Backbone and ligand atoms as CSV (ligand in chain L), in Angstrom:
chain,resi,resn,atom,element,x,y,z
A,1,UNK,N,N,39.466,-23.212,8.329
A,1,UNK,CA,C,39.205,-22.008,7.516
A,1,UNK,C,C,37.707,-22.016,7.110
A,2,UNK,N,N,36.978,-20.989,7.436
A,2,UNK,CA,C,35.619,-20.986,7.076
A,2,UNK,C,C,35.425,-20.129,5.771
A,3,UNK,N,N,34.564,-20.632,4.877
A,3,UNK,CA,C,34.358,-19.980,3.596
A,3,UNK,C,C,32.879,-19.697,3.368
A,4,UNK,N,N,32.659,-18.675,2.515
A,4,UNK,CA,C,31.286,-18.347,2.175
A,4,UNK,C,C,31.256,-17.884,0.713
A,5,UNK,N,N,30.177,-18.218,0.048
A,5,UNK,CA,C,29.999,-17.761,-1.327
A,5,UNK,C,C,29.083,-16.532,-1.368
A,6,UNK,N,N,29.566,-15.479,-1.939
A,6,UNK,CA,C,28.770,-14.258,-2.124
A,6,UNK,C,C,28.391,-14.218,-3.606
A,7,UNK,N,N,27.152,-14.564,-3.890
A,7,UNK,CA,C,26.656,-14.793,-5.245
A,7,UNK,C,C,25.910,-13.557,-5.758
A,8,UNK,N,N,26.258,-13.125,-6.955
A,8,UNK,CA,C,25.499,-12.032,-7.521
A,8,UNK,C,C,25.396,-12.123,-9.023
A,9,UNK,N,N,24.169,-12.411,-9.529
A,9,UNK,CA,C,23.925,-12.510,-10.970
A,9,UNK,C,C,22.502,-12.065,-11.238
A,10,UNK,N,N,22.200,-11.690,-12.465
A,10,UNK,CA,C,20.851,-11.273,-12.778
A,10,UNK,C,C,19.876,-12.483,-12.800
A,11,UNK,N,N,20.459,-13.642,-12.750
A,11,UNK,CA,C,19.568,-14.832,-12.581
A,11,UNK,C,C,20.232,-15.735,-11.576
A,12,UNK,N,N,19.411,-16.141,-10.607
A,12,UNK,CA,C,19.940,-16.882,-9.473
A,12,UNK,C,C,20.303,-18.301,-9.793
A,13,UNK,N,N,19.756,-18.807,-10.917
A,13,UNK,CA,C,19.994,-20.211,-11.250
A,13,UNK,C,C,20.454,-20.367,-12.718
A,14,UNK,N,N,21.374,-19.531,-13.109
A,14,UNK,CA,C,21.873,-19.571,-14.467
A,14,UNK,C,C,23.293,-20.188,-14.531
A,15,UNK,N,N,24.073,-19.680,-15.470
A,15,UNK,CA,C,25.395,-20.266,-15.669
A,15,UNK,C,C,26.335,-20.132,-14.494
A,16,UNK,N,N,26.293,-18.966,-13.886
A,16,UNK,CA,C,27.206,-18.779,-12.708
A,16,UNK,C,C,26.905,-19.716,-11.577
A,17,UNK,N,N,25.606,-19.847,-11.332
A,17,UNK,CA,C,25.186,-20.813,-10.278
A,17,UNK,C,C,25.579,-22.251,-10.609
A,18,UNK,N,N,25.553,-22.596,-11.883
A,18,UNK,CA,C,25.904,-23.888,-12.313
A,18,UNK,C,C,27.423,-24.165,-12.032
A,19,UNK,N,N,28.216,-23.165,-12.325
A,19,UNK,CA,C,29.649,-23.210,-12.080
A,19,UNK,C,C,29.918,-23.414,-10.576
A,20,UNK,N,N,29.253,-22.610,-9.807
A,20,UNK,CA,C,29.412,-22.695,-8.324
A,20,UNK,C,C,28.999,-24.103,-7.817
A,21,UNK,N,N,27.896,-24.590,-8.335
A,21,UNK,CA,C,27.417,-25.939,-7.940
A,21,UNK,C,C,28.464,-26.984,-8.347
A,22,UNK,N,N,29.036,-26.826,-9.537
A,22,UNK,CA,C,30.024,-27.811,-10.025
A,22,UNK,C,C,31.252,-27.802,-9.069
A,23,UNK,N,N,31.724,-26.612,-8.763
A,23,UNK,CA,C,33.004,-26.501,-7.989
A,23,UNK,C,C,32.780,-26.728,-6.502
A,24,UNK,N,N,31.663,-26.186,-5.974
A,24,UNK,CA,C,31.530,-26.157,-4.481
A,24,UNK,C,C,30.251,-26.919,-4.017
A,25,UNK,N,N,29.541,-27.522,-4.979
A,25,UNK,CA,C,28.223,-28.093,-4.623
A,25,UNK,C,C,28.262,-29.090,-3.493
A,26,UNK,N,N,29.313,-29.883,-3.401
A,26,UNK,CA,C,29.388,-30.956,-2.374
A,26,UNK,C,C,30.026,-30.509,-1.084
A,27,UNK,N,N,30.521,-29.248,-1.100
A,27,UNK,CA,C,31.348,-28.825,0.017
A,27,UNK,C,C,30.538,-28.274,1.225
A,28,UNK,N,N,29.268,-28.019,0.943
A,28,UNK,CA,C,28.445,-27.447,2.037
A,28,UNK,C,C,28.703,-26.002,2.344
A,29,UNK,N,N,29.440,-25.358,1.462
A,29,UNK,CA,C,29.767,-23.912,1.660
A,29,UNK,C,C,28.509,-23.091,1.635
A,30,UNK,N,N,28.242,-22.274,2.652
A,30,UNK,CA,C,27.075,-21.399,2.635
A,30,UNK,C,C,27.132,-20.413,1.485
A,31,UNK,N,N,25.949,-20.128,0.910
A,31,UNK,CA,C,25.835,-19.246,-0.208
A,31,UNK,C,C,24.855,-18.131,0.107
A,32,UNK,N,N,25.308,-16.874,-0.053
A,32,UNK,CA,C,24.396,-15.738,0.112
A,32,UNK,C,C,24.190,-15.179,-1.273
A,33,UNK,N,N,22.927,-15.196,-1.718
A,33,UNK,CA,C,22.554,-14.674,-3.019
A,33,UNK,C,C,22.144,-13.204,-2.835
A,34,UNK,N,N,22.865,-12.303,-3.494
A,34,UNK,CA,C,22.623,-10.861,-3.323
A,34,UNK,C,C,21.200,-10.524,-3.779
A,35,UNK,N,N,20.620,-11.344,-4.632
A,35,UNK,CA,C,19.223,-11.054,-5.087
A,35,UNK,C,C,18.225,-11.181,-3.929
A,36,UNK,N,N,18.648,-11.894,-2.879
A,36,UNK,CA,C,17.721,-12.051,-1.782
A,36,UNK,C,C,17.849,-10.971,-0.664
A,37,UNK,N,N,18.729,-9.969,-0.984
A,37,UNK,CA,C,18.923,-8.893,-0.014
A,37,UNK,C,C,18.528,-7.522,-0.569
A,38,UNK,N,N,17.963,-6.749,0.268
A,38,UNK,CA,C,17.517,-5.404,-0.193
A,38,UNK,C,C,18.741,-4.444,0.011
A,39,UNK,N,N,19.539,-4.335,-1.061
A,39,UNK,CA,C,20.714,-3.489,-0.964
A,39,UNK,C,C,20.662,-2.462,-2.070
A,40,UNK,N,N,20.541,-1.240,-1.714
A,40,UNK,CA,C,20.387,-0.195,-2.744
A,40,UNK,C,C,21.762,0.491,-3.036
A,41,UNK,N,N,21.911,1.189,-4.160
A,41,UNK,CA,C,23.186,1.771,-4.528
A,41,UNK,C,C,23.679,2.768,-3.479
A,42,UNK,N,N,24.944,3.025,-3.491
A,42,UNK,CA,C,25.588,3.925,-2.521
A,42,UNK,C,C,24.874,5.300,-2.511
A,43,UNK,N,N,24.680,5.812,-1.309
A,43,UNK,CA,C,24.047,7.112,-1.139
A,43,UNK,C,C,25.024,7.994,-0.291
A,44,UNK,N,N,25.463,9.116,-0.839
A,44,UNK,CA,C,26.387,9.949,-0.106
A,44,UNK,C,C,25.845,10.421,1.261
A,45,UNK,N,N,24.476,10.500,1.357
A,45,UNK,CA,C,23.899,10.897,2.625
A,45,UNK,C,C,23.582,9.720,3.542
A,46,UNK,N,N,23.884,8.507,3.130
A,46,UNK,CA,C,23.675,7.300,3.909
A,46,UNK,C,C,22.248,7.121,4.325
A,47,UNK,N,N,21.315,7.592,3.445
A,47,UNK,CA,C,19.904,7.465,3.836
A,47,UNK,C,C,19.453,5.980,3.758
A,48,UNK,N,N,20.315,5.153,3.108
A,48,UNK,CA,C,19.933,3.735,3.040
A,48,UNK,C,C,20.669,2.856,4.080
A,49,UNK,N,N,21.190,3.473,5.145
A,49,UNK,CA,C,22.010,2.699,6.064
A,49,UNK,C,C,21.244,1.668,6.842
A,50,UNK,N,N,19.887,1.679,6.780
A,50,UNK,CA,C,19.144,0.642,7.438
A,50,UNK,C,C,18.556,-0.382,6.447
A,51,UNK,N,N,19.154,-0.471,5.272
A,51,UNK,CA,C,18.726,-1.523,4.320
A,51,UNK,C,C,19.484,-2.805,4.607
A,52,UNK,N,N,19.494,-3.743,3.671
A,52,UNK,CA,C,20.070,-5.063,3.978
A,52,UNK,C,C,21.587,-5.177,3.998
A,53,UNK,N,N,22.297,-4.048,3.655
A,53,UNK,CA,C,23.769,-4.235,3.501
A,53,UNK,C,C,24.511,-4.516,4.834
A,54,UNK,N,N,24.270,-3.695,5.850
A,54,UNK,CA,C,25.036,-3.853,7.060
A,54,UNK,C,C,24.716,-5.207,7.729
A,55,UNK,N,N,23.430,-5.651,7.802
A,55,UNK,CA,C,23.166,-6.969,8.340
A,55,UNK,C,C,23.870,-8.108,7.559
A,56,UNK,N,N,23.941,-7.930,6.223
A,56,UNK,CA,C,24.662,-8.935,5.396
A,56,UNK,C,C,26.132,-8.985,5.805
A,57,UNK,N,N,26.751,-7.813,5.860
A,57,UNK,CA,C,28.155,-7.751,6.206
A,57,UNK,C,C,28.400,-8.342,7.584
A,58,UNK,N,N,27.506,-8.086,8.542
A,58,UNK,CA,C,27.689,-8.661,9.871
A,58,UNK,C,C,27.660,-10.197,9.864
A,59,UNK,N,N,26.850,-10.757,8.915
A,59,UNK,CA,C,26.873,-12.195,8.759
A,59,UNK,C,C,28.142,-12.675,8.111
A,60,UNK,N,N,28.568,-11.951,7.054
A,60,UNK,CA,C,29.761,-12.371,6.275
A,60,UNK,C,C,31.043,-12.323,7.070
A,61,UNK,N,N,31.107,-11.355,8.007
A,61,UNK,CA,C,32.258,-11.148,8.846
A,61,UNK,C,C,32.715,-12.446,9.545
A,62,UNK,N,N,31.738,-13.337,9.754
A,62,UNK,CA,C,32.082,-14.573,10.520
A,62,UNK,C,C,32.975,-15.523,9.662
A,63,UNK,N,N,33.127,-15.288,8.377
A,63,UNK,CA,C,33.814,-16.225,7.495
A,63,UNK,C,C,35.214,-15.673,7.087
A,64,UNK,N,N,36.197,-16.557,7.066
A,64,UNK,CA,C,37.571,-16.126,6.730
A,64,UNK,C,C,37.795,-15.854,5.246
A,65,UNK,N,N,37.155,-16.690,4.419
A,65,UNK,CA,C,37.389,-16.527,2.957
A,65,UNK,C,C,36.061,-16.253,2.254
A,66,UNK,N,N,36.062,-15.178,1.488
A,66,UNK,CA,C,34.862,-14.810,0.728
A,66,UNK,C,C,35.051,-15.171,-0.714
A,67,UNK,N,N,34.137,-15.984,-1.257
A,67,UNK,CA,C,34.188,-16.404,-2.644
A,67,UNK,C,C,33.188,-15.590,-3.373
A,68,UNK,N,N,33.695,-14.753,-4.274
A,68,UNK,CA,C,32.803,-13.864,-5.069
A,68,UNK,C,C,32.418,-14.632,-6.317
A,69,UNK,N,N,31.132,-14.898,-6.499
A,69,UNK,CA,C,30.656,-15.557,-7.654
A,69,UNK,C,C,29.833,-14.590,-8.558
A,70,UNK,N,N,30.395,-14.358,-9.771
A,70,UNK,CA,C,29.752,-13.339,-10.615
A,70,UNK,C,C,29.845,-13.750,-12.080
A,71,UNK,N,N,28.825,-13.380,-12.825
A,71,UNK,CA,C,29.007,-13.512,-14.315
A,71,UNK,C,C,29.828,-12.262,-14.751
A,72,UNK,N,N,30.391,-12.396,-15.949
A,72,UNK,CA,C,31.040,-11.216,-16.541
A,72,UNK,C,C,29.933,-10.508,-17.363
A,73,UNK,N,N,29.615,-9.314,-17.003
A,73,UNK,CA,C,28.649,-8.471,-17.756
A,73,UNK,C,C,29.417,-7.240,-18.186
A,74,UNK,N,N,29.503,-7.061,-19.520
A,74,UNK,CA,C,30.183,-5.892,-20.079
A,74,UNK,C,C,31.597,-5.766,-19.488
A,75,UNK,N,N,32.337,-6.860,-19.508
A,75,UNK,CA,C,33.718,-6.910,-19.107
A,75,UNK,C,C,33.947,-6.650,-17.634
A,76,UNK,N,N,32.887,-6.714,-16.856
A,76,UNK,CA,C,33.018,-6.353,-15.443
A,76,UNK,C,C,32.182,-7.289,-14.564
A,77,UNK,N,N,32.202,-7.037,-13.282
A,77,UNK,CA,C,31.350,-7.817,-12.359
A,77,UNK,C,C,29.875,-7.485,-12.586
A,78,UNK,N,N,28.995,-8.324,-12.082
A,78,UNK,CA,C,27.550,-8.022,-12.202
A,78,UNK,C,C,27.162,-6.767,-11.478
A,79,UNK,N,N,26.031,-6.215,-11.822
A,79,UNK,CA,C,25.523,-5.043,-11.135
A,79,UNK,C,C,25.292,-5.321,-9.669
A,80,UNK,N,N,24.813,-6.523,-9.345
A,80,UNK,CA,C,24.578,-6.866,-7.970
A,80,UNK,C,C,25.861,-6.768,-7.126
A,81,UNK,N,N,26.966,-7.240,-7.761
A,81,UNK,CA,C,28.261,-7.162,-7.018
A,81,UNK,C,C,28.813,-5.708,-6.993
A,82,UNK,N,N,28.575,-5.002,-8.071
A,82,UNK,CA,C,29.078,-3.637,-8.071
A,82,UNK,C,C,28.386,-2.803,-7.000
A,83,UNK,N,N,27.094,-2.956,-6.839
A,83,UNK,CA,C,26.375,-2.284,-5.791
A,83,UNK,C,C,26.866,-2.718,-4.413
A,84,UNK,N,N,27.075,-3.969,-4.268
A,84,UNK,CA,C,27.593,-4.537,-3.021
A,84,UNK,C,C,28.912,-3.877,-2.670
A,85,UNK,N,N,29.852,-3.883,-3.661
A,85,UNK,CA,C,31.190,-3.294,-3.340
A,85,UNK,C,C,31.138,-1.763,-3.189
A,86,UNK,N,N,30.318,-1.067,-3.927
A,86,UNK,CA,C,30.120,0.381,-3.692
A,86,UNK,C,C,29.789,0.633,-2.242
A,87,UNK,N,N,28.957,-0.209,-1.692
A,87,UNK,CA,C,28.505,0.057,-0.342
A,87,UNK,C,C,29.590,-0.140,0.707
A,88,UNK,N,N,30.733,-0.708,0.325
A,88,UNK,CA,C,31.875,-0.745,1.243
A,88,UNK,C,C,32.310,0.673,1.681
A,89,UNK,N,N,31.947,1.642,0.811
A,89,UNK,CA,C,32.258,3.012,1.231
A,89,UNK,C,C,31.483,3.413,2.449
A,90,UNK,N,N,30.356,2.802,2.694
A,90,UNK,CA,C,29.577,3.027,3.952
A,90,UNK,C,C,30.461,2.631,5.143
A,91,UNK,N,N,31.113,1.462,4.998
A,91,UNK,CA,C,31.885,0.968,6.138
A,91,UNK,C,C,33.053,1.936,6.436
A,92,UNK,N,N,33.652,2.466,5.379
A,92,UNK,CA,C,34.748,3.391,5.549
A,92,UNK,C,C,34.341,4.649,6.237
A,93,UNK,N,N,33.071,5.038,6.018
A,93,UNK,CA,C,32.620,6.347,6.554
A,93,UNK,C,C,31.857,6.193,7.867
A,94,UNK,N,N,30.910,5.229,7.896
A,94,UNK,CA,C,30.021,5.208,9.113
A,94,UNK,C,C,30.124,3.906,9.923
A,95,UNK,N,N,30.803,2.903,9.449
A,95,UNK,CA,C,31.011,1.706,10.219
A,95,UNK,C,C,32.419,1.197,10.178
A,96,UNK,N,N,33.306,2.075,10.696
A,96,UNK,CA,C,34.707,1.740,10.716
A,96,UNK,C,C,35.019,0.453,11.506
A,97,UNK,N,N,34.184,0.162,12.489
A,97,UNK,CA,C,34.345,-1.062,13.286
A,97,UNK,C,C,34.270,-2.292,12.363
A,98,UNK,N,N,33.332,-2.269,11.382
A,98,UNK,CA,C,33.159,-3.406,10.462
A,98,UNK,C,C,34.277,-3.352,9.418
A,99,UNK,N,N,34.651,-2.189,8.943
A,99,UNK,CA,C,35.694,-2.022,7.984
A,99,UNK,C,C,37.001,-2.740,8.499
A,100,UNK,N,N,37.273,-2.473,9.794
A,100,UNK,CA,C,38.510,-3.039,10.380
A,100,UNK,C,C,38.488,-4.527,10.447
A,101,UNK,N,N,37.266,-5.131,10.492
A,101,UNK,CA,C,37.145,-6.571,10.618
A,101,UNK,C,C,37.402,-7.220,9.242
A,102,UNK,N,N,37.444,-6.476,8.181
A,102,UNK,CA,C,37.724,-7.083,6.871
A,102,UNK,C,C,39.214,-7.381,6.692
A,103,UNK,N,N,40.052,-6.709,7.473
A,103,UNK,CA,C,41.493,-6.948,7.319
A,103,UNK,C,C,41.904,-8.361,7.580
A,104,UNK,N,N,42.644,-8.881,6.660
A,104,UNK,CA,C,43.164,-10.271,6.802
A,104,UNK,C,C,42.204,-11.284,6.181
A,105,UNK,N,N,41.009,-10.893,5.760
A,105,UNK,CA,C,40.127,-11.878,5.099
A,105,UNK,C,C,40.694,-12.160,3.726
A,106,UNK,N,N,40.297,-13.362,3.221
A,106,UNK,CA,C,40.765,-13.786,1.925
A,106,UNK,C,C,39.598,-13.681,0.943
A,107,UNK,N,N,39.968,-13.387,-0.345
A,107,UNK,CA,C,38.953,-13.259,-1.359
A,107,UNK,C,C,39.368,-13.992,-2.626
A,108,UNK,N,N,38.476,-14.850,-3.075
A,108,UNK,CA,C,38.698,-15.555,-4.346
A,108,UNK,C,C,37.505,-15.254,-5.244
A,109,UNK,N,N,37.730,-15.098,-6.553
A,109,UNK,CA,C,36.627,-14.764,-7.474
A,109,UNK,C,C,36.392,-15.928,-8.447
A,110,UNK,N,N,35.164,-16.301,-8.590
A,110,UNK,CA,C,34.767,-17.265,-9.634
A,110,UNK,C,C,33.855,-16.542,-10.574
A,111,UNK,N,N,34.283,-16.403,-11.869
A,111,UNK,CA,C,33.499,-15.646,-12.831
A,111,UNK,C,C,33.121,-16.530,-14.037
A,112,UNK,N,N,31.853,-16.360,-14.441
A,112,UNK,CA,C,31.407,-17.092,-15.601
A,112,UNK,C,C,31.311,-16.130,-16.805
A,113,UNK,N,N,31.899,-16.508,-17.899
A,113,UNK,CA,C,31.858,-15.561,-19.083
A,113,UNK,C,C,31.424,-16.373,-20.304
A,114,UNK,N,N,30.809,-15.648,-21.243
A,114,UNK,CA,C,30.255,-16.345,-22.418
A,114,UNK,C,C,30.806,-15.970,-23.730
A,115,UNK,N,N,31.752,-15.015,-23.769
A,115,UNK,CA,C,32.200,-14.559,-25.045
A,115,UNK,C,C,33.734,-14.448,-25.195
A,116,UNK,N,N,34.288,-13.505,-24.435
A,116,UNK,CA,C,35.760,-13.350,-24.563
A,116,UNK,C,C,36.354,-13.279,-23.199
A,117,UNK,N,N,37.554,-13.827,-23.097
A,117,UNK,CA,C,38.279,-13.827,-21.816
A,117,UNK,C,C,38.460,-12.402,-21.272
A,118,UNK,N,N,37.883,-12.078,-20.092
A,118,UNK,CA,C,37.857,-10.684,-19.656
A,118,UNK,C,C,39.157,-10.096,-19.204
A,119,UNK,N,N,39.782,-9.411,-20.124
A,119,UNK,CA,C,41.099,-8.767,-19.837
A,119,UNK,C,C,40.934,-7.706,-18.747
A,120,UNK,N,N,41.846,-7.736,-17.772
A,120,UNK,CA,C,41.860,-6.667,-16.717
A,120,UNK,C,C,40.829,-6.841,-15.648
A,121,UNK,N,N,40.001,-7.909,-15.784
A,121,UNK,CA,C,38.914,-8.104,-14.861
A,121,UNK,C,C,39.424,-8.224,-13.415
A,122,UNK,N,N,40.538,-8.921,-13.317
A,122,UNK,CA,C,41.062,-9.207,-11.941
A,122,UNK,C,C,41.574,-7.947,-11.245
A,123,UNK,N,N,41.983,-7.005,-12.035
A,123,UNK,CA,C,42.643,-5.774,-11.453
A,123,UNK,C,C,41.780,-5.121,-10.404
A,124,UNK,N,N,40.473,-5.073,-10.712
A,124,UNK,CA,C,39.521,-4.436,-9.810
A,124,UNK,C,C,39.554,-5.106,-8.425
A,125,UNK,N,N,39.453,-6.425,-8.451
A,125,UNK,CA,C,39.427,-7.185,-7.188
A,125,UNK,C,C,40.764,-7.119,-6.412
A,126,UNK,N,N,41.823,-7.175,-7.224
A,126,UNK,CA,C,43.155,-7.041,-6.561
A,126,UNK,C,C,43.281,-5.708,-5.795
A,127,UNK,N,N,42.801,-4.632,-6.464
A,127,UNK,CA,C,42.904,-3.346,-5.892
A,127,UNK,C,C,41.960,-3.145,-4.718
A,128,UNK,N,N,40.771,-3.723,-4.830
A,128,UNK,CA,C,39.813,-3.648,-3.734
A,128,UNK,C,C,40.480,-4.306,-2.479
A,129,UNK,N,N,41.045,-5.478,-2.743
A,129,UNK,CA,C,41.644,-6.236,-1.586
A,129,UNK,C,C,42.824,-5.444,-0.987
A,130,UNK,N,N,43.595,-4.811,-1.858
A,130,UNK,CA,C,44.749,-4.044,-1.376
A,130,UNK,C,C,44.220,-2.904,-0.487
A,131,UNK,N,N,43.222,-2.262,-0.983
A,131,UNK,CA,C,42.633,-1.097,-0.275
A,131,UNK,C,C,42.079,-1.495,1.101
A,132,UNK,N,N,41.395,-2.633,1.109
A,132,UNK,CA,C,40.684,-3.009,2.339
A,132,UNK,C,C,41.524,-3.890,3.276
A,133,UNK,N,N,42.780,-4.220,2.818
A,133,UNK,CA,C,43.647,-5.029,3.653
A,133,UNK,C,C,43.220,-6.504,3.635
A,134,UNK,N,N,42.600,-6.880,2.511
A,134,UNK,CA,C,42.178,-8.317,2.327
A,134,UNK,C,C,43.243,-9.004,1.482
A,135,UNK,N,N,43.334,-10.314,1.603
A,135,UNK,CA,C,44.272,-11.075,0.811
A,135,UNK,C,C,43.583,-11.600,-0.459
A,136,UNK,N,N,44.088,-11.212,-1.586
A,136,UNK,CA,C,43.484,-11.627,-2.883
A,136,UNK,C,C,44.067,-13.015,-3.232
A,137,UNK,N,N,43.216,-14.054,-3.337
A,137,UNK,CA,C,43.678,-15.365,-3.649
A,137,UNK,C,C,43.713,-15.692,-5.131
A,138,UNK,N,N,43.039,-14.837,-5.939
A,138,UNK,CA,C,43.034,-15.124,-7.389
A,138,UNK,C,C,41.663,-15.292,-7.911
A,139,UNK,N,N,41.539,-15.614,-9.214
A,139,UNK,CA,C,40.259,-15.769,-9.871
A,139,UNK,C,C,40.278,-16.999,-10.777
A,140,UNK,N,N,39.120,-17.541,-10.927
A,140,UNK,CA,C,38.897,-18.616,-11.980
A,140,UNK,C,C,37.865,-18.102,-12.911
A,141,UNK,N,N,38.130,-18.237,-14.194
A,141,UNK,CA,C,37.189,-17.793,-15.209
A,141,UNK,C,C,36.663,-19.057,-15.951
A,142,UNK,N,N,35.375,-19.247,-15.895
A,142,UNK,CA,C,34.807,-20.433,-16.538
A,142,UNK,C,C,33.935,-20.016,-17.715
A,143,UNK,N,N,34.252,-20.567,-18.860
A,143,UNK,CA,C,33.553,-20.202,-20.074
A,143,UNK,C,C,32.209,-20.959,-20.194
A,144,UNK,N,N,31.125,-20.258,-20.453
A,144,UNK,CA,C,29.840,-20.902,-20.492
A,144,UNK,C,C,29.362,-21.046,-21.951
A,145,UNK,N,N,30.097,-20.553,-22.914
A,145,UNK,CA,C,29.684,-20.664,-24.306
A,145,UNK,C,C,30.070,-21.993,-24.915
A,146,UNK,N,N,29.865,-22.098,-26.243
A,146,UNK,CA,C,30.217,-23.335,-26.954
A,146,UNK,C,C,31.151,-23.072,-28.151
A,147,UNK,N,N,31.211,-21.823,-28.556
A,147,UNK,CA,C,31.928,-21.528,-29.818
A,147,UNK,C,C,33.446,-21.642,-29.731
A,148,UNK,N,N,34.015,-21.128,-28.606
A,148,UNK,CA,C,35.452,-21.041,-28.503
A,148,UNK,C,C,36.069,-22.291,-27.829
A,149,UNK,N,N,36.596,-23.181,-28.625
A,149,UNK,CA,C,37.149,-24.414,-28.044
A,149,UNK,C,C,38.311,-24.143,-27.093
A,150,UNK,N,N,39.070,-23.108,-27.447
A,150,UNK,CA,C,40.269,-22.819,-26.616
A,150,UNK,C,C,39.837,-22.448,-25.140
A,151,UNK,N,N,38.708,-21.755,-25.033
A,151,UNK,CA,C,38.209,-21.418,-23.689
A,151,UNK,C,C,37.656,-22.675,-22.996
A,152,UNK,N,N,36.992,-23.515,-23.773
A,152,UNK,CA,C,36.428,-24.737,-23.165
A,152,UNK,C,C,37.556,-25.584,-22.641
A,153,UNK,N,N,38.642,-25.609,-23.381
A,153,UNK,CA,C,39.827,-26.409,-22.922
A,153,UNK,C,C,40.441,-25.843,-21.633
A,154,UNK,N,N,40.296,-24.553,-21.426
A,154,UNK,CA,C,40.894,-23.971,-20.213
A,154,UNK,C,C,39.979,-24.166,-18.941
A,155,UNK,N,N,38.724,-24.554,-19.184
A,155,UNK,CA,C,37.780,-24.640,-18.030
A,155,UNK,C,C,38.238,-25.554,-16.939
A,156,UNK,N,N,38.794,-26.690,-17.371
A,156,UNK,CA,C,39.248,-27.639,-16.311
A,156,UNK,C,C,40.362,-27.038,-15.469
A,157,UNK,N,N,41.286,-26.385,-16.119
A,157,UNK,CA,C,42.380,-25.796,-15.389
A,157,UNK,C,C,41.839,-24.725,-14.410
A,158,UNK,N,N,40.897,-23.954,-14.825
A,158,UNK,CA,C,40.321,-22.928,-13.945
A,158,UNK,C,C,39.526,-23.504,-12.832
A,159,UNK,N,N,38.814,-24.598,-13.123
A,159,UNK,CA,C,38.014,-25.294,-12.072
A,159,UNK,C,C,39.006,-25.912,-11.068
A,160,UNK,N,N,40.054,-26.534,-11.538
A,160,UNK,CA,C,41.067,-27.124,-10.628
A,160,UNK,C,C,41.702,-26.074,-9.774
A,161,UNK,N,N,41.978,-24.908,-10.363
A,161,UNK,CA,C,42.619,-23.821,-9.614
A,161,UNK,C,C,41.706,-23.401,-8.447
A,162,UNK,N,N,40.465,-23.253,-8.736
A,162,UNK,CA,C,39.499,-22.832,-7.704
A,162,UNK,C,C,39.496,-23.897,-6.543
A,163,UNK,N,N,39.402,-25.162,-6.934
A,163,UNK,CA,C,39.361,-26.222,-5.928
A,163,UNK,C,C,40.651,-26.256,-5.079
A,164,UNK,N,N,41.725,-26.041,-5.772
A,164,UNK,CA,C,43.009,-26.059,-5.025
A,164,UNK,C,C,43.086,-24.906,-4.036
A,165,UNK,N,N,42.799,-23.738,-4.578
A,165,UNK,CA,C,42.881,-22.502,-3.683
A,165,UNK,C,C,41.894,-22.583,-2.496
A,166,UNK,N,N,40.740,-23.210,-2.780
A,166,UNK,CA,C,39.721,-23.230,-1.734
A,166,UNK,C,C,39.746,-24.574,-0.956
A,167,UNK,N,N,40.702,-25.417,-1.261
A,167,UNK,CA,C,40.788,-26.701,-0.527
A,167,UNK,C,C,39.609,-27.580,-0.673
A,168,UNK,N,N,39.006,-27.598,-1.874
A,168,UNK,CA,C,37.815,-28.423,-2.118
A,168,UNK,C,C,38.274,-29.811,-2.577
A,169,UNK,N,N,37.899,-30.834,-1.855
A,169,UNK,CA,C,38.210,-32.183,-2.238
A,169,UNK,C,C,36.893,-32.881,-2.485
A,170,UNK,N,N,36.632,-33.290,-3.751
A,170,UNK,CA,C,35.366,-33.978,-4.074
A,170,UNK,C,C,35.540,-35.510,-3.830
A,171,UNK,N,N,34.510,-36.031,-3.221
A,171,UNK,CA,C,34.533,-37.477,-2.949
A,171,UNK,C,C,34.244,-38.250,-4.209
L,1,FMN,C1,C,24.227,-8.046,-19.796
L,1,FMN,C2,C,25.228,-9.073,-20.216
L,1,FMN,C3,C,26.492,-8.729,-20.546
L,1,FMN,C4,C,27.470,-9.662,-20.891
L,1,FMN,N1,N,28.749,-9.258,-21.136
L,1,FMN,C5,C,29.709,-10.154,-21.355
L,1,FMN,C6,C,31.081,-9.775,-21.521
L,1,FMN,O1,O,31.452,-8.595,-21.470
L,1,FMN,N2,N,32.004,-10.744,-21.836
L,1,FMN,C7,C,31.626,-12.036,-21.917
L,1,FMN,O2,O,32.475,-12.906,-22.164
L,1,FMN,N3,N,30.335,-12.472,-21.738
L,1,FMN,C8,C,29.391,-11.553,-21.467
L,1,FMN,N4,N,28.058,-11.956,-21.220
L,1,FMN,C9,C,27.800,-13.416,-21.188
L,1,FMN,C10,C,27.762,-13.924,-19.749
L,1,FMN,O3,O,28.973,-13.568,-19.058
L,1,FMN,C11,C,27.599,-15.438,-19.690
L,1,FMN,O4,O,26.549,-15.840,-20.435
L,1,FMN,C12,C,27.531,-15.889,-18.292
L,1,FMN,O5,O,27.703,-17.301,-18.223
L,1,FMN,C13,C,26.124,-15.560,-17.725
L,1,FMN,O6,O,25.989,-16.056,-16.394
L,1,FMN,P1,P,24.515,-15.996,-15.651
L,1,FMN,O7,O,23.648,-17.055,-16.276
L,1,FMN,O8,O,24.765,-16.174,-14.201
L,1,FMN,O9,O,23.961,-14.611,-15.944
L,1,FMN,C14,C,27.104,-11.030,-20.939
L,1,FMN,C15,C,25.815,-11.451,-20.678
L,1,FMN,C16,C,24.873,-10.485,-20.341
L,1,FMN,C17,C,23.467,-10.923,-19.985
């Protein structure tokens, strides 16, 4: 099973990256940082069809499992990821060949949050997977704050869940 991390945060080396390094750092899993790609918001006229989105998808298609790494910003995924997912509408309209290749791929979400456990956060990803014919493997939510001990106590369970689902064995 081949896996890839699709990373999107407003800072490339902040809390979300630390979580990813903790869980997957030793696994050698390739990481694509959306900050390094020129991907503009969805355009109904597809005037941006030659930006970095399609080449990125063509690279990602090679992997069976996509690991979405995102901070929770305003109860939702990062803007980088929202723009990335909005652009899937391009595939449905002008690159059906690539859209078809998404079917059967697996998706797992690792989210870093700093305040409150994000209710309903998973629903979006579950529905995206259902729509695209991908298999939703679940989400792990890792608390980056210090105030809420109950969330800190859950971190190990969420980390273990991610490792189990992704088959990560640390030496
Ligand atoms: C714009 C913004 C919005 C945020 N919204 C939330 C939120 O809705 N819920 C929450 O628990 N934490 C929220 N946080 C805290 C981040 O989720 C948390 O600090 C996370 O670990 C940041 O990861 P990063 O360093 O990769 O950006 C927000 C932070 C920012 C900057």
